[in-house]
C-alpha positions in Angstrom: -25.4 -49.9 65.9 -27.0 -46.6 65.0 -25.6 -44.3 62.5 -27.7 -41.2 63.6 -29.7 -38.9 61.3 -28.4 -39.0 58.0 -29.3 -35.3 57.3 -27.3 -34.2 60.2 -23.8 -33.0 59.0 -22.4 -33.4 62.3 -23.6 -36.8 63.0 -21.4 -40.0 62.2 -21.8 -40.9 58.7 -22.5 -44.4 57.0 -19.9 -46.4 55.3 -18.4 -45.1 52.1 -21.0 -42.3 51.5 -19.6 -38.7 51.4 -21.1 -36.4 53.9 -22.2 -32.8 53.6 -20.4 -29.8 54.9 -16.8 -30.8 54.5 -14.8 -31.7 51.4 -13.9 -35.4 50.9 -11.0 -36.9 49.3 -11.6 -38.3 45.8 -10.6 -41.8 45.2 -7.2 -42.1 43.5 -7.3 -41.7 39.7 -10.5 -39.6 39.7 -10.0 -35.8 39.2 -11.2 -33.6 41.9 -14.0 -31.4 41.0 -14.7 -28.2 43.3 -18.1 -27.5 44.8 -20.5 -25.4 43.0 -20.4 -24.6 39.2 -17.9 -26.6 37.0 -14.7 -25.2 36.3 -14.6 -22.7 33.5 -11.7 -23.4 30.7 -8.5 -21.2 31.2 -8.7 -17.6 29.9 -7.0 -17.3 26.6 -6.2 -14.3 24.5 -8.5 -13.9 21.6 -11.9 -12.3 20.7 -13.9 -11.1 23.7 -11.3 -12.0 26.0 -9.2 -9.5 28.0 -5.9 -10.1 26.3 -7.4 -9.5 22.7 -6.2 -11.1 19.6 -2.4 -12.1 19.4 -2.4 -12.0 15.7 -3.7 -9.3 13.4 -7.1 -10.5 12.0 -7.5 -11.0 8.3 -9.8 -8.0 7.7 -7.3 -5.7 9.4 -4.4 -7.1 7.3 -6.4 -6.4 4.2 -7.1 -2.8 5.6 -3.4 -2.3 6.1 -2.6 -3.6 2.6 -5.3 -1.3 1.2 -3.6 1.8 2.7 -0.4 0.7 1.1 -2.1 0.6 -2.2 -3.6 4.1 -1.7 -0.2 5.3 -0.7 1.2 4.0 -4.2 -1.9 5.7 -5.9 -1.1 8.9 -4.2 2.5 8.6 -5.4 1.3 8.2 -8.9 -1.1 11.3 -8.3 1.9 13.5 -6.9 3.9 12.5 -10.0 1.0 13.4 -12.4 0.1 16.6 -10.6 3.9 17.7 -10.5 4.2 17.2 -14.3 1.1 19.0 -14.9 2.3 22.1 -12.8 5.6 22.0 -14.4 4.1 21.9 -17.9 1.8 24.7 -17.1 4.5 26.9 -15.8 6.4 26.1 -19.1 3.6 27.1 -21.2 3.4 30.3 -19.1 6.9 31.2 -20.3 6.2 30.4 -24.1 6.9 33.6 -26.2 4.1 33.0 -28.4 1.6 33.2 -25.6 3.2 35.8 -23.2 0.9 38.5 -25.0 -2.4 36.7 -24.3 -3.7 38.1 -20.9 -6.6 35.5 -20.5 -4.0 32.5 -21.1 -1.8 34.2 -18.5 -4.6 34.5 -16.1 -5.6 30.8 -16.7 -2.0 29.6 -16.3 -1.4 31.5 -13.3 -4.7 30.0 -11.5 -4.1 26.6 -12.8 -0.4 26.4 -12.0 -1.2 27.3 -8.2 -4.0 24.9 -8.2 -2.0 22.1 -9.5 1.0 22.8 -7.2 -1.6 22.8 -4.4 -3.0 19.5 -5.4 0.7 18.2 -5.7 1.4 19.2 -2.0 -2.1 17.8 -0.8 -1.1 14.5 -2.5 2.2 14.3 -0.8 0.5 14.9 2.6 -2.2 12.3 2.0 0.6 9.9 0.8 2.4 10.3 4.3 -0.7 10.1 6.2 -1.6 6.7 4.6 1.9 5.5 5.3 2.1 6.4 8.9 -1.4 4.6 9.4 -0.3 1.6 7.6 3.1 1.4 9.5 1.4 1.9 13.0 -1.3 -0.8 12.4 0.7 -3.5 14.2 1.1 -1.4 17.5 -1.8 1.2 17.3 -4.6 1.5 19.7 -8.1 2.5 19.7 -6.9 6.4 18.5 -5.3 4.9 15.4 -8.5 3.1 14.6 -10.8 6.1 14.8 -8.2 8.0 12.6 -8.0 5.2 10.1 -11.9 5.4 9.7 -11.7 9.2 9.6 -9.0 8.9 6.9 -11.1 6.2 5.0 -14.3 8.4 5.0 -12.5 11.5 3.9 -10.9 9.5 1.2 -13.9 8.0 -0.1 -15.4 11.5 -0.3 -12.6 12.9 -2.2 -12.7 10.1 -4.4 -16.1 11.1 -5.4 -15.4 14.7 -5.6 -13.3 16.4 -7.4 -11.4 13.5 -8.6 -14.3 11.6 -10.0 -12.4 9.8 -12.8 -9.3 8.9 -11.0 -10.7 8.6 -7.7 -13.1 5.6 -8.3 -10.5 3.2 -7.1 -9.6 5.3 -4.1 -13.1 5.4 -3.0 -13.7 1.6 -3.2 -10.4 1.0 -1.2 -11.3 3.7 1.1 -14.5 2.2 2.0 -13.2 -1.1 2.3 -10.5 0.1 4.7 -13.2 1.9 6.8 -15.3 -1.3 7.0 -12.5 -3.7 7.6 -11.1 -1.4 10.6 -14.8 -0.8 11.9 -15.7 -4.3 12.2 -15.5 -6.3 15.7 -12.5 -8.0 14.9 -10.9 -4.7 13.9 -12.2 -3.2 17.4 -10.7 -6.4 19.1 -7.3 -6.0 17.5 -6.9 -2.2 18.1 -8.4 -2.4 21.8 -6.3 -5.5 23.0 -3.9 -5.0 25.7 -0.7 -3.8 24.6 2.5 -5.5 25.5 4.9 -3.2 27.6 7.8 -2.0 25.7 11.1 -2.8 27.5 
């Protein structure tokens, strides 16, 4: 009996050898494999995958905590600037110093500057709190805003608040680095779940 040319896909095939051209049934108990490349593992949400991470990475969590610490330090700054501005205004009304024109000019200038610092510290405090609160759902715009916030805070920590700003500077640099890293990028660029 002739089985024909073994290279001919249309010809009759020998015994149990699978032929070319059409898929064959795998024996029972043997997992079926498709043609071509082996199957890829199922896609899961994570770094480098379309879904992005499902849990906030450690560096991003640390950046969020540091934003809360910055907000706390800002609150202390608001209290200090407010007390200093009130003290300067109280000294302005002191009867013994009312006749000293140079002191009155200095007090007028200092009081205004201190109240300006107080308002700025309140605004920066609110900014830090808003950023920290939005870390859970924020997108890439929040990431960029946080990086800009960190850079400006670091610069302000160096000048004009050198003595008190060292902690601010270190925290702001760490916030910027943690948010700018690749896991921060993956967190802020992940697909957002639809809100119902």
